C-alpha positions, 0 to 999 in steps of 0.5 A: 813964709820962711822965717828965720829960726831964733831961740826964745832966749837968743842964740847965747843961751842956746848955746850954753844949754847945749855947752851945758847939756855936752858938758854933763854927758861927757863928765857922766861918761868920764867918771863912769870910766874912771869907776869901772878903771878903778874896779879893773885895777883893784880886781888887778891888785887883787888878782897879784895877790892871789897869784901870789901863792900859785908863783911861790908854789911853782919855784919851791917845786922846781927847786925840789925837783932840781935839787933831787935830780942826782938822787933820783938818778941814783935810785934809777940807776940803782934799779936798772943794775938790779934789772941787768944783773938778775938771772932769770928769776928778778931779784925784788928791789927795796921797797920803802914806805912813808907813814907821814902821806896819811896812808903807808905809801909803798914804793920802790922809788922816791921822786916828787910827785906834785900837782902843777896848776896856775889856778888863779891865772886861770881864773883871771883869764876866765872872768877877764881880768887877766887882760888888765894886766900890763902886757909884760906881765901877761906874758910873764904869767902865760909863759909859766901857765905853759910850763906848768902845763907842760911839767903836769903831762910829764908827771901824769906818765911818770906817776904811772911808771912809779906804778909799773915800777912796782913791779920790780918789787917781786921775784917774776920770771924774767926774760930778754923782753921783759928785762927790755920792758923794765929798762925802758920804763926807767930810762923815760923816766929819767928822761921824763924827770930830767924834762921837768927840771929842765922846764922847772929850772928856766920857769926859776930863772925868769922868776928870779930875773922877774923878782917873781922868786919867794924868799930863799929862806922859804924854799929852804922851809918847803925842803924841810915837809919835802919826802923826797928830800928827807927820804935821800938825806936818810939813804946817803943819796946825793942833793943839788943846791937849788941856788945854783939856778941863776936868773935868766938873761933879759930877753929869755 
């Protein structure tokens, strides 16, 4: 015969035990989630510190390109004039050297050639920490990373052209085709430098707006170690003021 089930300690005690077990599980899960959340917050805070070094470098290198654009343009103009004015034999362009770069490197054109990466952000993306940043900060760093990637492509091609232009330092035969090729290289390099400056200026403007830019004194201090800035000053070539770049407007 079926009998009505009844716990030995009574229904009240039975449901009390169930409630205690459920509460224990909930508290354990909440504690585990709190610990995990704290760990991610700690990783995000550490990531922000590491990213500061990357973003500072992006800013000052963008500022260096902005400041030296007119200097680079003046050098390119001089090289182009030399190609156009030369007769059947190219008049060798003057070469310069910089003993501060380990070896005495020779060049006919002096312009910034810096690495453009955000290694800290790439590492944070790889280990999953980046997804725990606020959406606003994820968007900011993603835009900077994309901009640095674009500039990196420009700089690789620019470095190749800088090497090709070393041929201008030799008294080589100069026919119409060779003259055209030299001028194409010069103008391609000018365009690549402009694209770098345009992208860099946009990143600077966003960082200024978002409070990510380094102190002005830090930027000026970086310029003291810039070989390109030093070269431009030594040869009386024009420089711009990076402070002309203004913070971006909201939504830009």
